[in-house]
Backbone of each chain as ProteinMPNN parsed JSONL, in Angstrom:
{"seq_chain_A": "MFEIAIIVANVLLSISLVLGFWRLYLGPTLPDRVVALELIASLTIGFIAVYVIASGRTPFIDVAMVLALTAFLAAVGFARYLEKGGHREDD", "coords_chain_A": {"N_chain_A": [[14.221, 0.287, 52.917], [16.387, -1.534, 53.284], [14.933, -3.913, 53.493], [13.754, -3.91, 50.996], [15.998, -4.312, 49.405], [16.641, -6.93, 50.096], [14.386, -8.264, 49.138], [14.629, -7.697, 46.403], [17.036, -9.018, 45.822], [16.25, -11.661, 46.315], [14.307, -11.961, 44.311], [15.837, -11.646, 41.967], [17.568, -13.84, 42.222], [15.674, -15.875, 42.064], [14.747, -15.601, 39.452], [17.094, -16.321, 38.063], [17.266, -18.938, 38.944], [15.055, -20.103, 37.715], [15.862, -19.839, 35.054], [18.134, -21.463, 35.11], [16.968, -23.976, 35.629], [15.559, -24.189, 33.307], [17.6, -24.574, 31.414], [18.498, -26.962, 32.436], [16.37, -28.613, 31.845], [16.327, -28.366, 29.099], [18.899, -28.836, 28.08], [21.011, -30.098, 25.627], [22.926, -32.13, 25.843], [24.49, -34.361, 28.299], [26.746, -33.1, 29.729], [25.958, -30.37, 29.553], [23.766, -30.338, 31.245], [25.024, -30.936, 33.636], [26.513, -28.626, 33.997], [24.424, -26.817, 34.367], [23.428, -27.809, 36.791], [25.565, -27.214, 38.468], [25.539, -24.419, 38.443], [23.061, -24.07, 39.686], [23.662, -25.004, 42.224], [25.458, -22.997, 43.133], [23.683, -20.888, 43.073], [22.01, -21.658, 45.137], [23.737, -21.267, 47.276], [23.794, -18.49, 47.203], [21.086, -17.971, 47.877], [21.13, -18.94, 50.495], [22.856, -17.077, 51.642], [21.294, -14.73, 51.473], [19.167, -15.53, 53.111], [20.431, -15.898, 55.575], [21.173, -13.28, 56.186], [18.652, -12.076, 56.292], [17.373, -13.384, 58.397], [19.177, -13.661, 60.459], [20.302, -16.014, 61.352], [23.149, -17.331, 61.804], [24.434, -19.94, 61.773], [23.743, -21.144, 59.355], [25.618, -20.562, 57.454], [27.543, -22.502, 57.514], [26.177, -24.556, 56.283], [26.166, -23.602, 53.68], [28.866, -23.847, 53.107], [29.28, -26.665, 53.175], [27.581, -27.34, 51.119], [28.871, -26.216, 48.904], [31.114, -27.86, 48.839], [29.974, -30.444, 48.325], [28.781, -29.973, 45.854], [30.983, -29.518, 44.229], [32.226, -32.042, 44.413], [30.24, -33.607, 43.209], [30.247, -32.59, 40.596], [32.854, -33.229, 39.715], [32.701, -35.983, 39.958], [30.699, -36.598, 38.05], [32.085, -35.793, 35.767], [34.221, -37.591, 35.705], [32.807, -39.963, 35.429], [31.678, -39.557, 32.913], [33.957, -39.439, 31.332], [35.401, -41.825, 31.713], [33.474, -43.761, 31.615], [32.535, -44.812, 29.149], [34.51, -46.432, 28.162], [34.91, -48.942, 29.183], [35.388, -51.443, 28.225], [37.999, -51.54, 27.434], [39.643, -51.952, 29.598]], "CA_chain_A": [[15.377, 0.262, 51.998], [17.099, -2.8, 53.427], [13.997, -4.996, 53.156], [13.598, -3.889, 49.533], [17.198, -4.939, 48.82], [16.541, -8.388, 50.277], [13.363, -8.767, 48.209], [15.179, -7.625, 45.043], [18.012, -10.103, 45.667], [15.507, -12.91, 46.198], [13.642, -12.032, 43.001], [16.869, -11.889, 40.946], [18.022, -15.231, 42.342], [14.621, -16.768, 41.589], [14.766, -15.556, 37.982], [18.201, -17.14, 37.554], [16.955, -20.343, 39.221], [14.154, -20.561, 36.644], [16.67, -19.993, 33.828], [18.98, -22.648, 35.278], [16.159, -25.178, 35.446], [15.216, -24.266, 31.882], [18.721, -25.217, 30.726], [18.54, -28.349, 32.912], [15.36, -29.348, 31.081], [16.578, -28.255, 27.662], [20.274, -29.192, 27.778], [21.048, -31.168, 24.629], [23.788, -33.239, 26.263], [24.646, -34.49, 29.754], [27.578, -32.052, 30.324], [25.194, -29.134, 29.717], [22.941, -30.456, 32.448], [25.91, -30.841, 34.804], [26.822, -27.2, 34.171], [23.244, -26.188, 34.965], [23.366, -28.214, 38.199], [26.571, -26.478, 39.223], [25.041, -23.059, 38.647], [21.977, -24.112, 40.669], [24.288, -25.118, 43.548], [25.945, -21.692, 43.613], [22.492, -20.078, 43.354], [21.541, -22.004, 46.476], [24.609, -20.555, 48.209], [23.289, -17.118, 47.256], [19.849, -17.968, 48.665], [21.487, -19.097, 51.903], [23.398, -15.795, 52.1], [20.17, -13.81, 51.693], [18.379, -15.983, 54.261], [21.205, -15.625, 56.795], [21.079, -11.85, 56.502], [17.278, -11.697, 56.621], [16.891, -13.972, 59.635], [20.174, -13.585, 61.513], [20.733, -17.336, 61.811], [24.463, -17.489, 61.182], [24.929, -21.312, 61.502], [23.457, -21.608, 58.003], [26.789, -20.376, 56.589], [28.187, -23.82, 57.425], [25.441, -25.306, 55.266], [26.662, -23.134, 52.385], [30.2, -24.42, 52.885], [29.117, -28.084, 52.845], [26.938, -27.406, 49.806], [29.905, -25.971, 47.897], [31.941, -29.072, 48.773], [29.276, -31.552, 47.661], [28.567, -29.632, 44.445], [32.259, -29.771, 43.544], [32.428, -33.489, 44.298], [29.289, -34.127, 42.222], [30.69, -32.208, 39.243], [34.026, -34.03, 39.354], [32.252, -37.355, 39.769], [30.05, -36.679, 36.748], [33.095, -35.683, 34.709], [34.959, -38.862, 35.633], [31.899, -40.97, 34.879], [31.548, -39.322, 31.479], [35.199, -39.663, 30.613], [35.848, -43.214, 31.791], [32.384, -44.716, 31.588], [32.292, -45.449, 27.868], [35.665, -47.194, 27.689], [35.163, -49.979, 30.162], [35.819, -52.692, 27.601], [39.441, -51.51, 27.218], [40.4, -52.3, 30.796]], "C_chain_A": [[16.06, -1.104, 52.05], [16.207, -3.989, 53.066], [13.796, -5.081, 51.649], [14.79, -4.568, 48.856], [17.124, -6.451, 48.944], [15.521, -8.98, 49.316], [13.907, -8.78, 46.782], [16.18, -8.757, 44.811], [17.307, -11.44, 45.521], [14.869, -13.059, 44.82], [14.664, -12.333, 41.904], [17.353, -13.333, 40.996], [16.954, -16.199, 41.835], [14.559, -16.786, 40.073], [15.893, -16.44, 37.445], [17.974, -18.617, 37.85], [16.03, -20.906, 38.139], [14.947, -20.776, 35.352], [17.556, -21.229, 33.92], [18.192, -23.93, 35.095], [15.719, -25.325, 33.997], [16.349, -24.934, 31.105], [18.836, -26.678, 31.175], [17.533, -29.2, 32.156], [15.744, -29.441, 29.614], [17.822, -29.01, 27.246], [20.446, -30.327, 26.802], [21.884, -32.361, 25.078], [23.905, -33.257, 27.784], [25.585, -33.447, 30.355], [26.868, -30.714, 30.486], [24.352, -29.176, 30.985], [23.798, -30.394, 33.698], [26.281, -29.388, 35.071], [25.646, -26.484, 34.818], [23.13, -26.547, 36.446], [24.368, -27.449, 39.039], [26.135, -25.037, 39.47], [23.931, -23.053, 39.689], [22.552, -24.248, 42.075], [24.798, -23.767, 44.018], [24.784, -20.716, 43.82], [21.949, -20.375, 44.742], [22.419, -21.367, 47.547], [24.17, -19.098, 48.346], [22.012, -17.01, 48.062], [20.154, -18.076, 50.149], [22.038, -17.789, 52.455], [22.269, -14.815, 52.391], [19.381, -14.203, 52.936], [19.109, -15.69, 55.569], [21.091, -14.163, 57.18], [19.669, -11.49, 56.952], [16.853, -12.21, 57.984], [17.899, -13.901, 60.768], [20.654, -14.926, 62.029], [22.058, -17.691, 61.133], [24.913, -18.934, 61.009], [24.66, -21.794, 60.095], [24.627, -21.394, 57.05], [27.553, -21.695, 56.449], [27.501, -24.682, 56.381], [25.921, -24.902, 53.867], [28.01, -23.753, 52.074], [30.103, -25.885, 52.457], [28.495, -28.239, 51.457], [27.949, -27.172, 48.691], [30.767, -27.215, 47.724], [31.236, -30.175, 47.997], [29.021, -31.246, 46.193], [29.837, -29.884, 43.646], [32.48, -31.265, 43.357], [31.487, -34.094, 43.263], [29.744, -33.811, 40.809], [31.876, -33.058, 38.806], [33.641, -35.487, 39.134], [31.557, -37.551, 38.432], [31.074, -36.652, 35.624], [33.863, -36.994, 34.576], [34.091, -39.97, 35.041], [31.775, -40.81, 33.373], [32.799, -39.752, 30.738], [35.582, -41.13, 30.589], [34.737, -44.212, 31.507], [32.255, -45.474, 30.283], [33.386, -46.388, 27.419], [35.953, -48.383, 28.58], [35.683, -51.256, 29.513], [37.323, -52.708, 27.339], [40.207, -52.077, 28.404], [40.548, -53.81, 30.941]], "O_chain_A": [[16.284, -1.746, 51.024], [16.65, -4.942, 52.425], [13.681, -6.171, 51.087], [14.632, -5.297, 47.877], [17.493, -7.175, 48.019], [15.739, -10.049, 48.747], [13.689, -9.735, 46.036], [16.185, -9.382, 43.75], [17.708, -12.267, 44.703], [14.883, -14.141, 44.233], [14.415, -13.156, 41.022], [17.528, -13.977, 39.961], [17.282, -17.228, 41.244], [14.349, -17.836, 39.465], [15.695, -17.21, 36.504], [18.435, -19.471, 37.093], [16.199, -22.044, 37.7], [14.739, -21.76, 34.643], [17.717, -21.959, 32.942], [18.682, -24.875, 34.477], [15.527, -26.439, 33.509], [16.095, -25.767, 30.235], [19.228, -27.538, 30.385], [17.796, -30.364, 31.856], [15.516, -30.461, 28.965], [17.842, -29.716, 26.238], [20.055, -31.451, 27.12], [21.572, -33.497, 24.72], [23.489, -32.323, 28.469], [25.266, -32.925, 31.423], [27.135, -29.99, 31.444], [24.238, -28.184, 31.705], [23.363, -29.862, 34.719], [26.357, -28.961, 36.224], [25.83, -25.649, 35.704], [22.778, -25.699, 37.266], [24.081, -27.075, 40.177], [26.33, -24.497, 40.558], [23.859, -22.129, 40.5], [22.007, -23.682, 43.023], [24.601, -23.409, 45.179], [24.882, -19.812, 44.651], [21.487, -19.476, 45.444], [21.925, -20.971, 48.603], [24.168, -18.536, 49.441], [21.85, -16.075, 48.846], [19.531, -17.402, 50.97], [21.739, -17.417, 53.59], [22.273, -14.145, 53.424], [18.974, -13.346, 53.72], [18.491, -15.285, 56.554], [20.932, -13.835, 58.356], [19.494, -10.699, 57.878], [16.062, -11.561, 58.668], [17.525, -14.063, 61.93], [21.347, -14.979, 63.046], [22.085, -18.268, 60.046], [25.745, -19.168, 60.132], [25.279, -22.764, 59.658], [24.648, -21.966, 55.96], [28.137, -21.973, 55.402], [28.154, -25.451, 55.675], [26.063, -25.746, 52.983], [28.282, -24.139, 50.937], [30.756, -26.302, 51.501], [28.84, -29.157, 50.713], [27.903, -27.838, 47.656], [31.114, -27.585, 46.602], [31.83, -30.78, 47.105], [29.042, -32.155, 45.363], [29.786, -30.397, 42.528], [32.872, -31.71, 42.278], [31.88, -34.993, 42.519], [29.644, -34.655, 39.918], [31.914, -33.55, 37.678], [34.174, -36.151, 38.245], [31.79, -38.549, 37.75], [30.954, -37.391, 34.647], [34.126, -37.455, 33.465], [34.561, -40.801, 34.264], [31.768, -41.796, 32.636], [32.728, -40.347, 29.662], [36.038, -41.635, 29.563], [35.007, -45.372, 31.195], [31.904, -46.654, 30.288], [33.234, -47.076, 26.41], [37.105, -48.793, 28.721], [36.344, -52.063, 30.167], [37.881, -53.767, 27.051], [41.298, -52.622, 28.237], [41.16, -54.281, 31.899]]}, "seq_chain_B": "MIELLTALFLVSGAAFMVVAALGLVRMPDLPMRLHATTKAGVLGAGLMMVGVAVYFGDGGVTTRAVAVIGFLLLTAPVAAHAIGRAGYFVGVPLWEHTRADELKGRYDDKTHTLASPPEMNESSSDDEPRR", "coords_chain_B": {"N_chain_B": [[24.794, 2.791, 57.281], [26.29, 0.381, 57.16], [24.178, -1.268, 56.518], [23.471, -0.232, 54.024], [25.769, -0.835, 52.538], [25.714, -3.623, 52.7], [23.308, -4.147, 51.336], [24.04, -3.25, 48.819], [26.089, -5.098, 48.131], [24.591, -7.495, 48.185], [22.613, -7.116, 46.172], [24.165, -6.616, 43.894], [25.593, -9.003, 43.725], [23.464, -10.8, 43.257], [22.664, -9.794, 40.802], [24.861, -10.458, 39.211], [24.532, -13.195, 39.319], [22.209, -13.443, 37.8], [23.239, -12.684, 35.333], [24.957, -14.843, 34.923], [23.09, -16.95, 34.714], [21.675, -16.124, 32.461], [23.714, -16.313, 30.557], [24.066, -19.05, 30.677], [21.696, -19.937, 29.529], [21.562, -18.654, 27.036], [23.974, -18.898, 25.615], [25.659, -20.531, 22.873], [27.022, -22.964, 23.121], [28.849, -25.603, 24.73], [31.484, -25.022, 26.024], [31.299, -22.204, 26.109], [29.065, -21.821, 27.731], [30.035, -22.939, 30.091], [32.069, -21.108, 30.645], [30.554, -18.753, 31.118], [28.914, -19.497, 33.361], [30.776, -20.336, 35.299], [32.547, -18.129, 35.829], [30.867, -15.781, 36.226], [29.01, -16.85, 38.005], [30.521, -17.675, 40.265], [31.579, -15.209, 40.994], [29.209, -13.865, 41.66], [28.171, -15.424, 43.854], [30.33, -15.13, 45.601], [30.299, -12.33, 46.051], [27.87, -12.126, 47.412], [28.445, -13.575, 49.729], [30.409, -11.911, 50.755], [28.769, -9.786, 51.375], [27.346, -10.939, 53.525], [29.465, -11.2, 55.39], [30.111, -8.486, 55.766], [27.736, -7.519, 56.865], [27.379, -8.783, 59.386], [29.872, -8.468, 60.67], [31.311, -9.902, 62.497], [33.783, -11.966, 64.053], [33.782, -14.827, 63.806], [31.764, -15.286, 61.879], [32.789, -13.853, 59.704], [35.117, -15.287, 59.213], [34.045, -17.759, 58.388], [32.617, -16.973, 56.137], [34.702, -16.068, 54.488], [35.971, -18.493, 54.202], [34.07, -19.904, 52.693], [34.145, -18.38, 50.324], [36.824, -18.709, 49.519], [36.803, -21.446, 49.118], [34.971, -21.701, 47.0], [36.381, -20.279, 45.016], [38.578, -21.93, 44.718], [37.555, -24.446, 43.939], [35.735, -24.17, 41.791], [37.052, -23.577, 39.23], [38.435, -25.999, 38.881], [36.381, -27.914, 38.744], [35.064, -26.94, 36.472], [37.036, -27.271, 34.539], [37.234, -30.073, 34.56], [34.671, -30.834, 33.685], [34.561, -29.588, 31.179], [36.665, -30.844, 29.83], [35.766, -33.503, 29.891], [33.441, -33.174, 28.405], [34.417, -32.354, 25.89], [35.799, -34.64, 25.281], [33.855, -36.636, 25.198], [32.537, -35.829, 22.967], [30.861, -33.647, 22.551], [29.269, -31.43, 20.405], [30.905, -28.57, 19.017], [30.255, -25.021, 18.658], [28.814, -23.983, 15.539], [30.083, -21.889, 14.247], [32.629, -21.854, 15.239], [36.011, -21.047, 14.915], [38.646, -22.157, 15.247], [39.841, -25.317, 16.237], [41.923, -26.44, 18.306], [42.529, -28.834, 19.48], [41.753, -30.803, 17.809], [41.955, -34.023, 16.539], [44.217, -34.568, 18.017], [43.838, -35.868, 20.363], [44.218, -38.974, 21.884], [42.139, -41.642, 21.623], [42.283, -44.066, 22.919], [44.345, -44.084, 24.929], [43.905, -41.735, 26.256], [45.641, -39.593, 26.097], [47.389, -36.568, 25.135], [48.634, -35.52, 22.103], [51.632, -33.771, 21.127], [51.699, -30.611, 19.417], [52.503, -30.375, 15.866], [54.218, -28.232, 15.131], [55.813, -27.726, 17.332], [57.384, -29.99, 17.464], [59.007, -29.699, 15.182], [60.428, -27.343, 15.812], [61.829, -28.186, 18.02], [63.556, -30.012, 16.868], [65.047, -28.26, 15.368], [66.393, -26.926, 17.329], [68.38, -28.54, 18.173], [71.303, -28.397, 17.672], [72.107, -26.553, 19.568], [72.397, -27.89, 21.904]], "CA_chain_B": [[25.951, 2.667, 56.376], [26.572, -1.039, 56.973], [23.036, -1.84, 55.806], [23.57, 0.193, 52.625], [26.847, -1.622, 51.912], [25.223, -5.002, 52.568], [22.319, -4.178, 50.256], [24.777, -3.127, 47.552], [26.745, -6.38, 47.834], [23.592, -8.521, 47.895], [21.937, -6.905, 44.888], [25.116, -6.78, 42.79], [25.835, -10.44, 43.595], [22.312, -11.422, 42.601], [22.669, -9.375, 39.392], [25.838, -11.292, 38.503], [23.917, -14.512, 39.174], [21.299, -13.377, 36.65], [24.098, -12.702, 34.142], [25.42, -16.225, 34.734], [21.986, -17.782, 34.233], [21.408, -15.731, 31.071], [24.754, -16.929, 29.743], [23.805, -20.495, 30.614], [20.584, -20.237, 28.626], [21.667, -18.055, 25.715], [25.203, -19.208, 24.888], [25.349, -21.617, 21.935], [28.082, -23.962, 23.093], [29.181, -26.046, 26.092], [32.543, -24.247, 26.671], [30.856, -20.833, 26.413], [28.191, -21.881, 28.913], [30.917, -23.139, 31.241], [32.726, -19.829, 30.892], [29.612, -17.809, 31.727], [28.448, -19.873, 34.691], [31.86, -20.41, 36.271], [33.07, -16.825, 36.258], [29.847, -14.901, 36.784], [28.375, -17.484, 39.147], [31.395, -17.604, 41.432], [31.643, -13.807, 41.418], [27.959, -13.521, 42.333], [28.103, -16.061, 45.17], [31.345, -14.499, 46.449], [29.838, -11.0, 46.481], [26.824, -12.265, 48.424], [29.069, -13.942, 50.996], [31.03, -10.682, 51.28], [27.677, -9.054, 52.009], [27.114, -11.55, 54.846], [30.575, -10.837, 56.28], [30.011, -7.058, 56.098], [26.545, -7.245, 57.676], [27.526, -9.2, 60.779], [31.063, -7.858, 61.23], [31.734, -10.742, 63.608], [34.965, -12.728, 63.657], [33.458, -16.174, 63.347], [30.995, -15.223, 60.631], [33.685, -13.418, 58.633], [36.007, -16.401, 58.866], [33.333, -18.768, 57.614], [32.299, -16.426, 54.804], [35.938, -16.101, 53.706], [36.221, -19.896, 53.855], [33.183, -20.255, 51.574], [34.633, -17.718, 49.112], [38.049, -19.384, 49.092], [36.465, -22.758, 48.602], [34.388, -21.518, 45.659], [37.429, -19.868, 44.07], [39.494, -23.045, 44.457], [36.949, -25.633, 43.34], [34.965, -23.928, 40.564], [37.836, -23.801, 38.004], [38.769, -27.42, 38.739], [35.179, -28.597, 38.262], [34.793, -26.514, 35.099], [38.014, -27.932, 33.673], [36.893, -31.491, 34.435], [33.469, -30.984, 32.857], [34.879, -29.213, 29.808], [37.486, -31.9, 29.252], [34.91, -34.665, 29.645], [32.522, -32.856, 27.314], [35.144, -32.425, 24.621], [36.194, -36.014, 25.03], [32.662, -37.402, 24.842], [32.176, -35.455, 21.619], [29.836, -32.614, 22.476], [29.613, -30.604, 19.254], [31.192, -27.155, 19.237], [29.426, -24.088, 17.902], [29.103, -24.136, 14.106], [30.956, -20.806, 13.795], [33.939, -21.909, 15.882], [37.035, -20.943, 13.879], [39.802, -23.031, 15.424], [39.756, -26.372, 17.243], [43.338, -26.805, 18.401], [42.697, -30.192, 19.972], [41.161, -31.754, 16.875], [42.871, -35.045, 16.061], [45.411, -34.732, 18.861], [43.517, -36.717, 21.49], [44.241, -40.407, 21.64], [40.934, -42.177, 22.236], [42.558, -45.253, 23.733], [45.169, -43.833, 26.103], [43.501, -40.46, 26.864], [46.755, -38.651, 26.159], [47.34, -35.481, 24.176], [49.867, -35.433, 21.32], [52.117, -32.401, 21.023], [51.458, -30.08, 18.076], [53.638, -30.631, 14.975], [55.19, -27.126, 15.068], [56.766, -27.842, 18.433], [58.342, -31.032, 17.125], [59.988, -29.149, 14.247], [61.302, -26.376, 16.467], [62.746, -28.885, 18.922], [64.626, -30.586, 16.072], [65.942, -27.169, 14.973], [67.178, -26.457, 18.459], [69.301, -29.565, 18.64], [72.731, -28.041, 17.74], [72.432, -25.771, 20.74], [72.538, -28.725, 23.082]], "C_chain_B": [[26.254, 1.195, 56.077], [25.425, -1.704, 56.215], [23.08, -1.477, 54.336], [24.613, -0.637, 51.882], [26.391, -3.06, 51.689], [24.22, -5.119, 51.424], [23.002, -4.102, 48.903], [25.421, -4.451, 47.167], [25.719, -7.438, 47.445], [23.006, -8.344, 46.503], [22.913, -7.068, 43.726], [25.471, -8.259, 42.608], [24.696, -11.14, 42.896], [22.255, -11.039, 41.121], [23.689, -10.192, 38.601], [25.321, -12.713, 38.336], [22.966, -14.531, 37.983], [22.091, -13.4, 35.354], [24.576, -14.125, 33.853], [24.31, -17.104, 34.181], [21.62, -17.437, 32.797], [22.448, -16.336, 30.136], [24.53, -18.417, 29.602], [22.71, -20.801, 29.604], [20.904, -19.8, 27.203], [22.903, -18.461, 24.926], [25.03, -20.472, 24.04], [26.131, -22.903, 22.152], [28.43, -24.369, 24.519], [30.33, -25.247, 26.71], [32.134, -22.812, 26.98], [29.936, -20.813, 27.624], [28.999, -22.085, 30.18], [31.581, -21.838, 31.652], [31.793, -18.88, 31.637], [29.276, -18.213, 33.153], [29.58, -19.892, 35.702], [32.246, -19.025, 36.764], [31.998, -15.979, 36.912], [29.187, -15.526, 38.01], [29.221, -17.415, 40.398], [31.513, -16.171, 41.925], [30.372, -13.414, 42.161], [27.87, -14.114, 43.724], [29.118, -15.434, 46.121], [30.917, -13.126, 46.942], [28.767, -11.121, 47.559], [27.412, -12.703, 49.762], [29.834, -12.766, 51.599], [29.969, -9.817, 51.958], [27.355, -9.61, 53.391], [28.192, -11.122, 55.83], [30.478, -9.378, 56.701], [28.865, -6.811, 57.063], [26.763, -7.619, 59.141], [28.761, -8.603, 61.427], [31.654, -8.629, 62.397], [32.887, -11.632, 63.152], [34.64, -14.097, 63.095], [32.724, -16.182, 62.023], [31.898, -14.835, 59.474], [34.615, -14.541, 58.204], [35.294, -17.432, 58.009], [32.966, -18.263, 56.227], [33.531, -16.438, 53.91], [36.275, -17.531, 53.296], [35.344, -20.322, 52.684], [33.713, -19.66, 50.273], [35.889, -18.419, 48.598], [37.765, -20.755, 48.512], [35.867, -22.676, 47.209], [35.475, -21.198, 44.644], [38.361, -21.024, 43.747], [38.827, -24.143, 43.647], [36.262, -25.36, 42.014], [35.81, -24.098, 39.301], [38.177, -25.27, 37.782], [37.568, -28.184, 38.184], [34.891, -28.222, 36.814], [35.76, -27.174, 34.127], [37.646, -29.392, 33.467], [35.689, -31.682, 33.517], [33.774, -30.655, 31.402], [35.697, -30.27, 29.104], [36.644, -33.129, 28.936], [33.965, -34.408, 28.482], [33.198, -32.91, 25.963], [35.445, -33.867, 24.268], [35.02, -36.858, 24.583], [32.185, -37.042, 23.44], [30.992, -34.513, 21.536], [30.188, -31.669, 21.33], [29.878, -29.156, 19.652], [30.227, -26.314, 18.405], [29.8, -24.156, 16.419], [30.024, -23.043, 13.585], [32.307, -20.796, 14.497], [35.026, -21.949, 14.812], [38.1, -22.031, 14.028], [39.516, -24.051, 16.507], [41.153, -26.976, 17.373], [43.54, -28.254, 18.805], [42.276, -31.238, 18.958], [42.223, -32.738, 16.389], [44.087, -35.277, 16.916], [45.136, -35.606, 20.07], [43.586, -38.174, 21.065], [43.065, -41.03, 22.376], [41.23, -43.318, 23.192], [43.264, -44.887, 25.037], [44.83, -42.537, 26.818], [44.672, -39.5, 27.001], [46.653, -37.667, 25.002], [48.67, -35.421, 23.435], [50.311, -33.985, 21.244], [51.909, -31.906, 19.598], [52.679, -30.243, 17.183], [54.643, -29.498, 14.938], [56.233, -27.272, 16.16], [57.805, -28.923, 18.15], [59.419, -30.506, 16.185], [60.957, -28.211, 14.948], [62.271, -27.101, 17.404], [63.871, -29.55, 18.123], [65.583, -29.5, 15.573], [66.864, -26.748, 16.099], [68.283, -27.422, 18.852], [70.777, -29.155, 18.656], [73.104, -27.242, 18.975], [72.788, -26.65, 21.939], [73.898, -29.335, 23.285]], "O_chain_B": [[26.448, 0.804, 54.925], [25.647, -2.583, 55.381], [22.764, -2.306, 53.483], [24.387, -1.084, 50.757], [26.642, -3.647, 50.636], [24.27, -6.066, 50.638], [22.613, -4.788, 47.958], [25.318, -4.885, 46.02], [25.932, -8.193, 46.496], [22.911, -9.304, 45.739], [22.541, -7.6, 42.68], [25.633, -8.724, 41.48], [24.925, -11.986, 42.032], [21.852, -11.845, 40.283], [23.428, -10.578, 37.462], [25.622, -13.372, 37.341], [22.916, -15.511, 37.24], [21.688, -14.044, 34.386], [24.6, -14.563, 32.703], [24.547, -17.913, 33.284], [21.296, -18.319, 32.002], [22.112, -16.815, 29.053], [24.772, -18.989, 28.54], [22.78, -21.807, 28.898], [20.555, -20.501, 26.253], [22.898, -18.383, 23.698], [24.323, -21.391, 24.451], [25.915, -23.865, 21.416], [28.315, -23.551, 25.432], [30.183, -24.81, 27.851], [32.562, -22.251, 27.989], [30.01, -19.904, 28.45], [28.704, -21.493, 31.218], [31.653, -21.501, 32.834], [32.17, -18.281, 32.645], [29.338, -17.386, 34.062], [29.378, -19.505, 36.853], [32.271, -18.771, 37.968], [32.185, -15.502, 38.031], [28.839, -14.816, 38.954], [28.708, -17.13, 41.48], [31.544, -15.93, 43.132], [30.434, -12.714, 43.172], [27.534, -13.412, 44.678], [28.825, -15.225, 47.298], [31.136, -12.783, 48.103], [28.74, -10.334, 48.505], [26.947, -12.266, 50.815], [29.902, -12.635, 52.822], [30.232, -9.192, 52.985], [27.118, -8.847, 54.326], [27.894, -10.73, 56.958], [30.732, -9.053, 57.861], [28.986, -5.995, 57.976], [26.38, -6.869, 60.038], [28.726, -8.259, 62.609], [32.412, -8.075, 63.195], [32.952, -12.009, 61.982], [35.15, -14.487, 62.045], [33.025, -16.99, 61.143], [31.802, -15.406, 58.387], [34.878, -14.737, 57.017], [35.849, -17.926, 57.027], [32.996, -19.019, 55.256], [33.444, -16.769, 52.727], [36.79, -17.772, 52.204], [35.808, -21.02, 51.783], [33.734, -20.332, 49.241], [36.014, -18.691, 47.404], [38.397, -21.178, 47.544], [36.204, -23.474, 46.335], [35.501, -21.763, 43.55], [38.884, -21.105, 42.635], [39.454, -24.719, 42.758], [36.211, -26.256, 41.171], [35.329, -24.72, 38.354], [38.208, -25.741, 36.645], [37.709, -28.998, 37.271], [34.517, -29.079, 36.014], [35.373, -27.586, 33.034], [37.727, -29.906, 32.352], [35.681, -32.579, 32.674], [33.312, -31.346, 30.494], [35.468, -30.569, 27.932], [36.774, -33.726, 27.868], [33.711, -35.297, 27.67], [32.642, -33.44, 25.001], [35.359, -34.269, 23.108], [35.157, -37.7, 23.696], [31.511, -37.84, 22.788], [30.212, -34.559, 20.584], [31.305, -31.154, 21.289], [29.187, -28.587, 20.497], [29.487, -26.829, 17.567], [30.966, -24.362, 16.08], [30.691, -23.246, 12.57], [33.059, -19.83, 14.366], [34.977, -22.781, 13.906], [38.419, -22.736, 13.071], [39.008, -23.705, 17.574], [41.516, -27.901, 16.645], [44.581, -28.845, 18.519], [42.421, -32.435, 19.208], [43.27, -32.329, 15.886], [44.923, -36.114, 16.573], [46.069, -36.046, 20.741], [43.071, -38.553, 20.012], [42.99, -40.962, 23.603], [40.506, -43.516, 24.168], [42.85, -45.313, 26.115], [45.396, -42.251, 27.873], [44.697, -38.681, 27.92], [45.936, -37.895, 24.028], [49.721, -35.286, 24.061], [49.485, -33.073, 21.289], [51.941, -32.704, 18.661], [53.8, -30.251, 17.691], [55.829, -29.756, 14.732], [57.408, -26.976, 15.943], [58.964, -28.795, 18.544], [60.599, -30.815, 16.352], [62.164, -28.268, 14.713], [63.413, -26.671, 17.562], [64.998, -29.654, 18.607], [66.771, -29.756, 15.375], [67.976, -26.275, 15.863], [69.045, -27.142, 19.777], [71.474, -29.537, 19.596], [74.261, -27.238, 19.394], [73.419, -26.18, 22.886], [74.11, -30.058, 24.259]]}, "name": "protein", "num_of_chains": 2, "seq": "MFEIAIIVANVLLSISLVLGFWRLYLGPTLPDRVVALELIASLTIGFIAVYVIASGRTPFIDVAMVLALTAFLAAVGFARYLEKGGHREDDMIELLTALFLVSGAAFMVVAALGLVRMPDLPMRLHATTKAGVLGAGLMMVGVAVYFGDGGVTTRAVAVIGFLLLTAPVAAHAIGRAGYFVGVPLWEHTRADELKGRYDDKTHTLASPPEMNESSSDDEPRR"}
């Protein structure tokens, strides 16, 4: 029962990872790709949660925390680059 | 009992992740995709971390899982706002059936400031005798 739940969670997360990469490949503009990257980061947090439960290695939760931090910083950095990058000749 | 609860949290979190990914692929517009991935994605990741906290039942693990959830809840809206604002500013086209674009023509391209809507200016001039 419990092993089946872990397998089902892994399969669902893998399906959403494929969909996220599809939008990353497809995305008509750069902000769409940034959104896809952010979803992939939170999917990785989900994978880490499943792995921690399946293997019992609790230090990996810290990895999830650091991953959330870096994903947020990457998203904000991309947004600032998009917003300010095209207007450099004004400064 | 604890294993059943953990399985429930894990599978429901993964299901919300699938909903977020479906919204990311199927929605026609950047703000709608942001909406789908931010809300459903954070809910899915949070539910899975709740599953971790329930499964171990240990003080340190629970604290770290709660920290991850709080961090996701704090940072995801900020990142979504930044991306949505940058996307609107860069000129990502909205969906063709979008009815109202309240920001249209109110952004100043040079100074990056937002003009106030004209109705508010009129009402503020009407309110002047009260002052």
